[in-house]
ZAMARGU-4260 file (C-alpha; in steps of 0.2 Angstrom, whole numbers, plus 5000, padded with zeros to 4 digits):
<rodrens>
0) 5000/5000/5000 | 5007/5018/4994 | 5011/5029/5010 | 5000/5044/5010 | 5010/5061/5007
5) 5014/5070/5023 | 5004/5086/5026 | 5017/5099/5029 | 5007/5106/5044 | 5012/5091/5054
10) 5029/5097/5055 | 5028/5116/5055 | 5019/5128/5067 | 5007/5141/5060 | 5012/5159/5065
15) 4999/5169/5075 | 4993/5172/5093 | 4991/5153/5096 | 5009/5150/5092 | 5014/5162/5106
20) 5001/5154/5119 | 5008/5136/5113 | 5026/5143/5116 | 5022/5151/5133 | 5012/5137/5139
25) 5026/5124/5136 | 5040/5135/5141 | 5033/5140/5158 | 5024/5123/5159 | 5028/5121/5178
30) 5022/5139/5183 | 5005/5136/5173 | 5002/5119/5182 | 5006/5129/5199 | 4993/5143/5195
35) 4980/5131/5191 | 4983/5121/5207 | 4982/5137/5216 | 4967/5142/5209 | 4958/5125/5212
40) 4963/5127/5231 | 4958/5145/5233 | 4943/5149/5223 | 4931/5136/5230 | 4936/5143/5247
45) 4934/5162/5244 | 4918/5161/5233 | 4900/5155/5236 | 4897/5137/5231 | 4885/5135/5216
50) 4872/5124/5226 | 4869/5140/5238 | 4862/5150/5223 | 4850/5137/5215 | 4830/5140/5213
55) 4821/5125/5208 | 4803/5132/5206 | 4799/5135/5187 | 4786/5150/5191 | 4800/5158/5201
60) 4809/5162/5185 | 4794/5171/5177 | 4792/5189/5172 | 4781/5200/5184 | 4769/5203/5170
65) 4765/5185/5168 | 4746/5181/5170 | 4750/5167/5183 | 4761/5179/5192 | 4749/5193/5193
70) 4736/5182/5198 | 4747/5176/5212 | 4750/5193/5217 | 4731/5197/5217 | 4729/5182/5230
75) 4742/5189/5242 | 4729/5195/5255 | 4726/5176/5257 | 4744/5174/5260 | 4756/5179/5275
80) 4769/5190/5268 | 4786/5180/5265 | 4778/5164/5271 | 4777/5146/5264 | 4766/5132/5267
85) 4767/5113/5268 | 4754/5099/5271 | 4755/5087/5286 | 4744/5071/5281 | 4740/5055/5290
90) 4732/5039/5285 | 4732/5020/5286 | 4723/5016/5269 | 4713/5006/5265 | 4707/5007/5284
95) 4697/5023/5291 | 4707/5032/5304 | 4703/5027/5322 | 4701/5039/5337 | 4718/5034/5342
100) 4724/5039/5324 | 4715/5056/5327 | 4723/5059/5344 | 4740/5055/5337 | 4738/5067/5322
105) 4732/5080/5335 | 4749/5077/5345 | 4759/5078/5328 | 4750/5096/5324 | 4754/5101/5342
110) 4773/5095/5340 | 4775/5104/5323 | 4767/5119/5329 | 4780/5121/5342 | 4795/5119/5329
115) 4804/5136/5326 | 4798/5145/5309 | 4781/5138/5309 | 4768/5152/5309 | 4753/5142/5311
120) 4745/5124/5310 | 4727/5123/5304 | 4717/5107/5302 | 4710/5105/5285 | 4699/5091/5288
125) 4696/5073/5284 | 4696/5064/5267 | 4678/5059/5259 | 4683/5041/5262 | 4688/5045/5280
130) 4705/5037/5278 | 4717/5052/5278 | 4717/5069/5288 | 4726/5085/5282 | 4733/5100/5290
135) 4741/5116/5283 | 4757/5121/5290 | 4762/5138/5287 | 4781/5142/5288 | 4790/5159/5289
140) 4800/5165/5274 | 4816/5163/5286 | 4810/5145/5290 | 4809/5142/5271 | 4828/5148/5268
145) 4841/5136/5260 | 4825/5128/5251 | 4817/5125/5267 | 4829/5110/5272 | 4834/5115/5287
150) 4815/5117/5295 | 4809/5101/5286 | 4823/5092/5295 | 4815/5099/5312 | 4798/5095/5306
155) 4801/5077/5302 | 4810/5075/5319 | 4795/5083/5328 | 4783/5071/5319 | 4796/5057/5322
160) 4794/5060/5341 | 4775/5057/5341 | 4769/5040/5349 | 4758/5035/5333 | 4749/5019/5333
165) 4757/5006/5323 | 4753/5007/5304 | 4749/5025/5306 | 4758/5035/5292 | 4764/5053/5295
170) 4771/5063/5280 | 4772/5080/5272 | 4766/5085/5255 | 4764/5099/5244 | 4776/5108/5233
175) 4788/5114/5246 | 4791/5097/5254 | 4792/5090/5236 | 4805/5104/5233 | 4816/5100/5248
180) 4815/5081/5242 | 4820/5087/5226 | 4835/5097/5233 | 4842/5081/5242 | 4839/5070/5227
185) 4848/5085/5217 | 4864/5083/5228 | 4864/5064/5225 | 4861/5065/5207 | 4874/5079/5204
190) 4887/5068/5213 | 4881/5052/5204 | 4882/5061/5186 | 4899/5067/5190 | 4905/5050/5196
195) 4897/5042/5180 | 4903/5055/5168 | 4921/5053/5173 | 4920/5034/5173 | 4913/5034/5156
200) 4923/5046/5149 | 4939/5036/5156 | 4934/5021/5149 | 4930/5027/5132 | 4947/5037/5131
205) 4957/5021/5136 | 4948/5013/5121 | 4952/5028/5110 | 4970/5031/5114 | 4975/5014/5120
210) 4986/5022/5132 | 4986/5023/5151 | 4991/5041/5154 | 4982/5050/5140 | 4965/5048/5146
215) 4969/5057/5163 | 4979/5071/5155 | 4965/5073/5143 | 4952/5074/5158 | 4961/5083/5171
220) 4959/5101/5164 | 4941/5098/5161 | 4939/5091/5180 | 4948/5106/5186 | 4938/5118/5176
225) 4923/5111/5184 | 4929/5113/5202 | 4933/5132/5198 | 4918/5136/5187 | 4904/5132/5200
230) 4911/5145/5213 | 4912/5157/5199 | 4894/5155/5195 | 4889/5156/5213 | 4898/5173/5213
235) 4889/5179/5198 | 4872/5173/5206 | 4877/5186/5220 | 4877/5199/5207 | 4859/5195/5201
240) 4861/5180/5190 | 4847/5167/5192 | 4853/5150/5194 | 4842/5133/5193 | 4845/5116/5200
245) 4847/5110/5180 | 4863/5123/5180 | 4872/5111/5192 | 4868/5095/5183 | 4870/5101/5166
250) 4887/5110/5170 | 4895/5094/5174 | 4890/5088/5157 | 4895/5102/5148 | 4913/5105/5155
255) 4917/5088/5156 | 4910/5084/5138 | 4917/5099/5130 | 4933/5100/5139 | 4936/5082/5134
260) 4933/5086/5116 | 4944/5100/5116 | 4957/5089/5124 | 4954/5075/5109 | 4956/5089/5096
265) 4973/5094/5103 | 4981/5077/5107 | 4975/5068/5092 | 4985/5083/5082 | 5000/5080/5094
270) 5000/5062/5090 | 5000/5064/5072 | 5015/5075/5073 | 5023/5062/5085 | 5020/5049/5072
275) 5031/5060/5059 | 5046/5061/5071 | 5041/5078/5078 | 5050/5081/5096 | 5036/5080/5110
280) 5037/5098/5115 | 5038/5105/5097 | 5023/5094/5093 | 5013/5102/5107 | 5018/5120/5101
285) 5013/5116/5083 | 4997/5108/5088 | 4992/5123/5097 | 4997/5134/5084 | 4986/5125/5072
290) 4972/5118/5083 | 4971/5132/5096 | 4960/5142/5083 | 4948/5127/5081 | 4946/5125/5099
295) 4944/5143/5102 | 4931/5146/5089 | 4922/5129/5094 | 4921/5137/5112 | 4916/5154/5106
300) 4901/5147/5096 | 4895/5138/5113 | 4898/5154/5123 | 4890/5165/5111 | 4873/5153/5110
305) 4873/5153/5129 | 4877/5170/5132 | 4862/5175/5119 | 4850/5166/5131 | 4851/5181/5142
310) 4838/5189/5131 | 4826/5176/5136 | 4811/5182/5146 | 4811/5165/5156 | 4823/5166/5170
315) 4828/5148/5170 | 4835/5150/5153 | 4844/5168/5158 | 4852/5159/5172 | 4856/5143/5164
320) 4864/5151/5148 | 4877/5164/5156 | 4881/5152/5170 | 4886/5138/5157 | 4895/5150/5147
325) 4907/5154/5162 | 4910/5136/5163 | 4915/5134/5144 | 4924/5149/5145 | 4934/5142/5160
330) 4936/5126/5150 | 4943/5134/5135 | 4956/5143/5146 | 4961/5127/5153 | 4963/5118/5136
335) 4974/5132/5129 | 4986/5132/5144 | 4985/5118/5157 | 4983/5104/5144 | 4998/5109/5132
340) 5008/5111/5149 | 5004/5094/5156 | 5007/5087/5137 | 5024/5095/5137 | 5028/5088/5155
345) 5024/5070/5152 | 5030/5070/5132 | 5029/5054/5125 | 5024/5044/5140 | 5006/5051/5137
350) 5004/5039/5122 | 5012/5024/5132 | 5012/5010/5128 | 5004/5014/5110 | 5016/5020/5096
355) 5009/5032/5083 | 5014/5026/5066 | 5017/5039/5051 | 5000/5039/5040 | 4989/5029/5052
360) 4978/5045/5053 | 4973/5042/5035 | 4969/5023/5037 | 4957/5013/5047 | 4938/5013/5046
365) 4936/5031/5042 | 4949/5031/5027 | 4937/5017/5018 | 4921/5027/5022 | 4930/5044/5016
370) 4934/5035/5000 | 4916/5030/4997 | 4909/5048/5002 | 4920/5055/4988 | 4916/5043/4975
375) 4896/5044/4978 | 4893/5061/4985 | 4875/5063/4977 | 4870/5045/4983 | 4877/5049/5002
380) 4868/5065/5002 | 4851/5059/4996 | 4851/5045/5008 | 4855/5056/5023 | 4843/5070/5018
385) 4828/5057/5016 | 4831/5050/5034 | 4833/5067/5042 | 4818/5075/5033 | 4808/5059/5038
390) 4813/5062/5057 | 4811/5081/5055 | 4793/5080/5050 | 4788/5071/5066 | 4790/5088/5074
395) 4774/5092/5067 | 4766/5082/5081 | 4775/5090/5094 | 4765/5095/5110 | 4771/5102/5127
400) 4768/5091/5143 | 4762/5099/5160 | 4772/5098/5176 | 4764/5081/5178 | 4782/5073/5177
405) 4790/5084/5190 | 4784/5075/5204 | 4792/5071/5221 | 4807/5059/5220 | 4802/5041/5221
410) 4802/5034/5239 | 4805/5051/5248 | 4793/5056/5261 | 4785/5070/5251 | 4780/5055/5238
415) 4772/5045/5251 | 4763/5060/5257 | 4758/5063/5239 | 4749/5046/5239 | 4739/5050/5254
420) 4735/5068/5248 | 4726/5059/5233 | 4713/5054/5244 | 4707/5072/5244 | 4698/5079/5228
425) 4709/5090/5217 | 4699/5106/5221 | 4707/5103/5239 | 4724/5096/5236 | 4730/5104/5219
430) 4716/5117/5214 | 4716/5130/5201 | 4713/5147/5210 | 4702/5159/5204 | 4705/5176/5211
435) 4694/5193/5209 | 4696/5210/5216 | 4679/5217/5220 | 4674/5236/5221 | 4665/5234/5237
440) 4667/5222/5253 | 4659/5205/5251 | 4656/5205/5270 | 4645/5219/5268 | 4637/5216/5252
445) 4639/5196/5247 | 4628/5198/5231 | 4644/5199/5219 | 4651/5185/5228 | 4636/5174/5226
450) 4635/5180/5207 | 4652/5175/5204 | 4650/5159/5213 | 4635/5154/5203 | 4643/5160/5187
455) 4658/5149/5188 | 4647/5134/5192 | 4639/5137/5177 | 4655/5138/5165 | 4659/5121/5157
460) 4677/5121/5160 | 4674/5118/5179 | 4667/5101/5188 | 4668/5109/5204 | 4669/5128/5213
465) 4673/5129/5231 | 4672/5148/5239 | 4667/5159/5253 | 4648/5153/5252 | 4652/5134/5253
470) 4669/5131/5263 | 4672/5116/5272 | 4658/5108/5263 | 4644/5118/5272 | 4633/5130/5262
475) 4633/5148/5270 | 4618/5158/5264 | 4624/5177/5258 | 4613/5184/5273 | 4622/5172/5285
480) 4639/5177/5279 | 4635/5195/5283 | 4627/5191/5300 | 4642/5182/5305 | 4654/5195/5299
485) 4645/5208/5310 | 4643/5198/5325 | 4662/5191/5325 | 4672/5201/5314 | 4683/5194/5301
490) 4686/5176/5303 | 4705/5179/5300 | 4705/5185/5318 | 4696/5170/5325 | 4704/5155/5335
495) 4704/5139/5325 | 4694/5130/5339 | 4678/5139/5344 | 4678/5147/5361 | 4666/5139/5373
500) 4657/5156/5375 | 4651/5154/5357 | 4647/5136/5356 | 4631/5138/5365 | 4624/5150/5353
505) 4633/5144/5337 | 4634/5127/5330 | 4651/5120/5328 | 4649/5116/5310 | 4644/5134/5306
510) 4657/5141/5316 | 4671/5130/5307 | 4663/5135/5289 | 4664/5153/5294 | 4682/5152/5300
515) 4687/5142/5284 | 4679/5156/5273 | 4695/5165/5277 | 4705/5156/5264 | 4691/5163/5251
520) 4687/5180/5257 | 4700/5193/5262 | 4700/5202/5278 | 4693/5218/5269 | 4681/5208/5259
525) 4688/5215/5243 | 4697/5201/5237 | 4689/5184/5234 | 4696/5167/5229 | 4688/5151/5224
530) 4696/5132/5223 | 4691/5124/5207 | 4693/5107/5199 | 4695/5108/5179 | 4685/5097/5168
535) 4700/5094/5158 | 4708/5084/5171 | 4723/5085/5183 | 4731/5101/5184 | 4747/5093/5180
540) 4741/5085/5164 | 4743/5092/5146 | 4725/5093/5144 | 4724/5105/5158 | 4738/5115/5151
545) 4729/5116/5135 | 4713/5122/5143 | 4719/5137/5152 | 4715/5150/5138 | 4697/5144/5139
550) 4698/5144/5159 | 4704/5162/5158 | 4691/5168/5145 | 4677/5160/5156 | 4684/5169/5172
555) 4686/5185/5164 | 4667/5184/5158 | 4661/5180/5175 | 4672/5193/5182 | 4664/5207/5170
560) 4647/5202/5176 | 4651/5206/5194 | 4660/5222/5190 | 4678/5215/5196 | 4692/5227/5196
565) 4704/5213/5192 | 4704/5193/5190 | 4716/5180/5187 | 4719/5161/5186 | 4733/5153/5197
570) 4739/5136/5200 | 4749/5122/5193 | 4740/5122/5176 | 4741/5140/5174 | 4759/5141/5178
575) 4763/5127/5166 | 4754/5135/5152 | 4762/5152/5154 | 4780/5143/5156 | 4777/5133/5141
580) 4771/5149/5131 | 4786/5160/5137 | 4798/5147/5132 | 4791/5145/5115 | 4792/5164/5113
585) 4810/5164/5118 | 4814/5151/5105 | 4807/5162/5092 | 4816/5176/5098 | 4833/5168/5101
590) 4834/5156/5087 | 4838/5170/5073 | 4850/5178/5085 | 4859/5163/5088 | 4860/5158/5070
595) 4867/5174/5063 | 4881/5176/5077 | 4887/5158/5074 | 4886/5161/5054 | 4897/5176/5057
600) 4909/5166/5067 | 4911/5153/5055 | 4912/5165/5040 | 4927/5174/5049 | 4935/5156/5053
605) 4932/5149/5036 | 4935/5164/5026 | 4918/5160/5017 | 4901/5166/5015 | 4895/5149/5006
610) 4899/5136/5019 | 4893/5144/5034 | 4875/5145/5026 | 4875/5124/5023 | 4883/5122/5040
615) 4871/5130/5049 | 4856/5123/5039 | 4865/5106/5043 | 4864/5109/5061 | 4846/5115/5060
620) 4841/5100/5051 | 4850/5089/5064 | 4840/5098/5077 | 4824/5094/5070 | 4828/5077/5067
625) 4833/5074/5084 | 4818/5083/5092 | 4807/5071/5081 | 4816/5057/5087 | 4813/5061/5105
630) 4795/5063/5101 | 4795/5046/5094 | 4803/5040/5110 | 4795/5048/5123 | 4777/5052/5116
635) 4773/5038/5103 | 4783/5024/5111 | 4783/5028/5130 | 4765/5036/5130 | 4769/5052/5138
640) 4756/5066/5135 | 4770/5078/5127 | 4788/5084/5129 | 4795/5092/5143 | 4793/5112/5140
645) 4813/5115/5141 | 4817/5101/5129 | 4816/5110/5112 | 4824/5126/5118 | 4839/5116/5127
650) 4842/5105/5112 | 4843/5119/5100 | 4855/5129/5111 | 4866/5114/5114 | 4865/5105/5098
655) 4867/5122/5087 | 4882/5127/5097 | 4891/5110/5100 | 4887/5104/5083 | 4897/5117/5076
660) 4912/5111/5087 | 4913/5096/5074 | 4909/5107/5060 | 4924/5118/5063 | 4935/5104/5066
665) 4931/5095/5050 | 4930/5110/5039 | 4946/5118/5044 | 4955/5101/5043 | 4947/5101/5024
670) 4953/5118/5020 | 4970/5115/5027 | 4971/5098/5016 | 4964/5108/5001 | 4978/5119/5001
675) 4991/5105/4998 | 4980/5095/4985 | 4964/5092/4974 | 4948/5095/4984 | 4941/5078/4983
680) 4957/5070/4989 | 4957/5084/5003 | 4940/5078/5009 | 4946/5060/5009 | 4960/5064/5019
685) 4952/5076/5030 | 4938/5064/5034 | 4950/5049/5036 | 4960/5060/5048 | 4947/5069/5059
690) 4934/5056/5059 | 4941/5046/5073 | 4944/5063/5083 | 4925/5068/5079 | 4917/5051/5083
695) 4927/5050/5099 | 4922/5068/5104 | 4904/5064/5099 | 4904/5048/5109 | 4911/5058/5124
700) 4899/5071/5123 | 4883/5059/5119 | 4888/5049/5133 | 4890/5062/5146 | 4872/5068/5142
705) 4866/5050/5142 | 4872/5049/5159 | 4858/5061/5164 | 4846/5047/5159 | 4853/5036/5172
710) 4857/5049/5186 | 4843/5061/5183 | 4825/5064/5187 | 4812/5063/5173 | 4815/5081/5167
715) 4833/5077/5165 | 4831/5061/5158 | 4821/5068/5143 | 4836/5082/5141 | 4849/5069/5143
720) 4841/5057/5130 | 4837/5070/5117 | 4853/5079/5117 | 4863/5062/5117 | 4852/5057/5101
725) 4856/5073/5093 | 4875/5073/5096 | 4875/5054/5090 | 4865/5059/5073 | 4876/5075/5071
730) 4893/5065/5074 | 4890/5049/5063 | 4879/5056/5049 | 4879/5075/5048 | 4898/5079/5051
735) 4906/5064/5042 | 4894/5060/5029 | 4882/5074/5024 | 4895/5090/5025 | 4909/5081/5015
740) 4897/5076/5001 | 4892/5094/5001 | 4909/5100/5001 | 4914/5087/4986 | 4898/5094/4975
745) 4900/5112/4978 | 4920/5111/4974 | 4929/5127/4974 | 4911/5137/4978 | 4914/5131/4996
750) 4926/5145/4999 | 4918/5159/4990 | 4921/5174/4989 | 4938/5173/4996 | 4945/5156/4990
755) 4956/5144/4996 | 4971/5154/4996 | 4989/5148/4994 | 4997/5139/5009 | 5003/5152/5022
760) 5021/5154/5027 | 5025/5144/5042 | 5035/5148/5057 | 5047/5133/5060 | 5043/5123/5074
765) 5054/5126/5089 | 5069/5115/5091 | 5080/5112/5106 | 5093/5124/5100 | 5081/5138/5100
770) 5077/5135/5120 | 5059/5141/5116 | 5050/5124/5119 | 5062/5114/5129 | 5069/5125/5142
</rodrens>
């Protein structure tokens, strides 16, 4: 077999800023390593941790002008300022609660009430089947600090100290309880994700390099970047950056995945140079001079895409994008400084026991694939387009899911509490809240209240309506409500247990109903609230999410009939609808910007106006195909009601940015090879040489995303699988098959209008005599 001609770039460094960076990193290699060690030791101690800045509630990221946020603000009279609530539930299904169970629950209520940070504990009654009792626990804002973890530890301890009859279950439920358990799971998930990612990457790199030290040298800069990036993002959060729990998980994947990719780009180039007899430190300098630009532009596309997310209205995206951009920036610096320094220190030992051989980069599986692509570009392109377009058409069936998949972690206390809570109707355990502000007090003139209640009950979007005239299952005539108010004052000021002095002249059931009306009528009577059950189904379902526009229209119609000054719909379904809507709006706003900016970066790097167009289109097609595949897997096969609302946005940002990494690597290598020969031969040689790098890097990135399907919750599983599938499609089909076919078909038009240009004058690689790279 004839030996491939040697690419001169393997022996010669390219002048420019990256040659300087390479020389400095190699010359001062020990200083570079020392600086990174100091940074890793000092920064995590000096700056706040990332976990301290996390928010986990989706509604906490919504703008103040969002309808559900306005409705929540309208309902403020029913909530103490800076307070949060949880539910204490007790039961022994399928048996009904006994007198001893009831006594134990009363003891648990008293124990909980004594916990620091608890403002109030109010009994919310027995379920219809008599098997579960519930109490509302109101917590101060201070008690809910740190995600509520501290106070919940005390609450669990208080309940655990109650002498409960054998078989009686006592648990906490509700959004705050679920959030606390999710935070605990998040910490475990974060650790597991990091461990699995590291193990997967090391195992894959051992196979790729067939060397003992190369995987560790490749991975170490990324791992140290992760240690530094978290505190830097935590510090940015102090300045106002919003950070979600997803940031912690995805930061691990992005930094380890991208950092390993950049390492592969550089080390594969160093290995090529070593195979052709270049001295190790000279090989490092030369590799940085040529691949440094590729790595930098790859990182810049990711950083620009992530930073552009700051224009999003949804705070979850705003906090996720810039935070991850910080992580990628740190990873880039490590890839250009620490990695070359380590390669210079270890030299040929990095590749031991394998021995790179001249010409190996042009042989192997990808050499044969590249030859077939060049021989049949039209056939290759046509088959690829048919497959990708077919998958992309599935996107037409896209529909967002509600928050139903975002439940308490399996086996947690709040998950067990939710099972007990399900014995209550939806209107009690997870109501859709209707809020109205009246021009006059409902205590003095209950007619608008009665009219609104009757009007809502007539609306087909509701199956039940509970309000101030039918609290606690007892009907209060409007005249009785006014009479009780004038005799007793606002129910908010009354004790939960009826005083003995009143018991003689007021039935206990009537007293309980009147005190319960406090959750439906504000103290001044101007704001009224209703707990409703949607005909569309559970508020966490996709059907309920889709019903919200009709619900809001019905509520507005009723509010207008009573002359309400303001109205709104709050609750899980309303929040899910607004989050989904604003997420879609952000996608439409940010997509054009990201496309334009990345196209400009590609035009600058490739010195072409043609190549960026089809490169952007190829990633867009890959994104749509991956999204279509996710719909097939999760909706059509798994039977989910829809995709998680964040998945389309995340897939676009990450696949568009990370997909361009491989575009840049492949296209810069094709351009480089084309300067030394005919284009078809240049494409064959470039794919043969870079195919292994691209597939290895793609497998690393896809594998780290796939870890989320094992270590994450239902939300991160969808994100992980969707992104992993997108990366694999992009790696094995788009970047190594479709793009080369297009390049062959377009010929010299790829480089319009500037052309390929003559080979640049090259700086000689440093030699031992110069002292530049060997000192």
